C-alpha positions in Angstrom: -25.3 -38.9 -11.7 -23.0 -40.2 -10.2 -19.3 -38.9 -10.1 -16.8 -42.0 -11.6 -14.2 -41.3 -8.7 -11.8 -44.1 -10.5 -11.8 -42.6 -14.2 -11.2 -39.2 -12.9 -8.1 -40.5 -10.8 -7.0 -42.4 -13.8 -7.2 -39.5 -16.2 -4.0 -38.3 -17.3 -3.3 -34.3 -16.7 -1.6 -32.0 -18.4 -1.9 -28.2 -18.1 -3.2 -25.7 -20.9 -0.9 -24.1 -23.0 -1.5 -21.3 -25.0 0.9 -18.8 -27.3 0.4 -15.2 -26.8 1.6 -13.0 -29.6 4.4 -10.4 -28.2 4.8 -8.2 -31.3 6.0 -5.4 -29.0 9.1 -7.9 -28.3 9.6 -8.7 -32.0 13.4 -7.3 -32.1 14.1 -9.9 -29.1 13.1 -13.0 -31.0 15.6 -15.2 -33.5 14.7 -14.6 -37.3 11.5 -15.8 -38.6 11.4 -19.3 -40.0 8.4 -18.7 -42.2 6.5 -15.8 -43.2 3.7 -17.0 -40.8 6.4 -17.0 -37.7 5.6 -14.4 -35.2 7.0 -13.1 -31.8 5.0 -15.9 -29.5 5.4 -16.4 -25.6 4.0 -20.0 -24.5 2.3 -19.5 -21.5 0.2 -22.4 -19.2 -2.1 -22.6 -16.5 -1.0 -23.1 -12.9 -1.9 -26.0 -10.8 -3.4 -25.5 -7.1 -0.5 -25.1 -5.5 1.4 -22.9 -7.6 -1.8 -20.4 -7.8 -1.8 -20.6 -3.7 2.2 -19.4 -4.1 1.0 -16.6 -6.6 -2.1 -15.4 -4.7 0.5 -15.3 -1.4 3.1 -13.0 -3.4 1.0 -10.0 -2.3 1.6 -10.8 1.4 5.3 -12.0 0.4 5.9 -8.5 -1.0 4.7 -6.7 2.1 6.6 -8.7 4.5 9.9 -8.9 2.6 9.5 -5.1 2.3 9.6 -4.9 6.1 12.7 -6.7 6.3 14.7 -5.0 3.7 13.9 -1.5 5.2 15.4 -2.8 8.6 18.4 -3.8 6.7 18.6 -0.6 4.6 18.9 1.2 7.5 22.3 0.0 7.6 25.5 1.1 5.7 24.4 -1.0 2.6 21.5 0.8 1.4 22.3 0.8 -2.6 22.8 -2.7 -2.4 19.6 -3.5 -0.7 18.0 -1.1 -3.3 19.3 -2.9 -6.0 18.4 -6.3 -4.4 14.8 -4.9 -3.9 14.6 -3.9 -7.4 15.9 -7.3 -9.0 13.1 -9.2 -6.6 10.3 -7.0 -7.9 10.3 -5.4 -4.3 11.0 -2.0 -5.0 8.7 0.8 -2.9 6.3 1.5 -5.7 5.7 -2.2 -6.7 1.7 -2.5 -6.0 0.7 -6.0 -4.6 -1.1 -6.9 -7.8 1.8 -6.2 -9.6 3.9 -8.7 -7.1 1.2 -11.2 -7.5 1.3 -11.2 -11.4 5.3 -11.2 -11.6 5.0 -14.6 -9.5 2.4 -15.8 -12.0 4.5 -15.2 -15.1 7.3 -16.9 -13.5 5.2 -19.9 -12.7 3.5 -19.9 -15.8 6.2 -19.2 -18.7 7.1 -22.5 -20.9 8.9 -20.3 -23.5 10.9 -18.7 -22.7 11.6 -19.9 -19.4 11.0 -16.5 -17.2 13.2 -15.3 -14.3 11.8 -12.9 -11.5 14.5 -10.7 -12.9 13.0 -10.8 -16.6 9.6 -10.6 -15.2 10.3 -7.2 -13.5 12.0 -6.1 -16.7 9.0 -6.9 -18.8 6.5 -5.4 -16.5 8.7 -1.9 -16.0 9.2 -1.7 -19.9 6.7 -3.4 -21.9 3.7 -3.4 -19.3 0.9 -4.2 -22.1 2.7 -7.4 -22.9 3.0 -8.1 -19.5 -0.6 -7.8 -18.6 -1.7 -10.0 -21.5 0.9 -12.8 -20.9 -0.6 -12.7 -17.2 -4.1 -12.5 -18.3 -3.6 -15.7 -20.6 -2.1 -17.6 -17.6 -5.1 -16.9 -15.3 -7.6 -17.7 -18.0 -5.6 -20.7 -18.6 -5.5 -21.6 -15.0 -9.5 -20.9 -15.0 -10.1 -23.7 -17.4 -7.9 -26.2 -15.4 -5.8 -29.0 -16.6 -6.7 -30.9 -19.8 -7.9 -34.7 -18.6 -7.9 -37.3 -20.6 -9.4 -41.0 -19.8 -7.3 -43.7 -19.9 -8.7 -46.0 -22.6 
């Protein structure tokens, strides 16, 4: 069977999305609109370049950590420590966590997630953090939704 290159190239692509229930964060969502309304964080699958950035996050964590250590040797160690924490670069951040932080930032649709928000979520709600990044991984593995043009 031949691959239909023109059909593939002409297909409209959109990322897969999924609403992930986050009941542990219900206090931080607005009032429910109806009885079936639940706290939900919407994530999407990543594109190839975004996935490459996520996979590079662990190495970046290690490299930036070395630069910050050199800066920390100066007189502004408290400021450097705060910068390190806000960037998700604390000494005790595992490389897998750094990767997941980047993944949540790139894959969050609603709410939009900054690195600072991702760090706080990982620190305070690790179960939700893992569930959200697992959903991004799952959607990325499924690939974009492709619709043939008629």
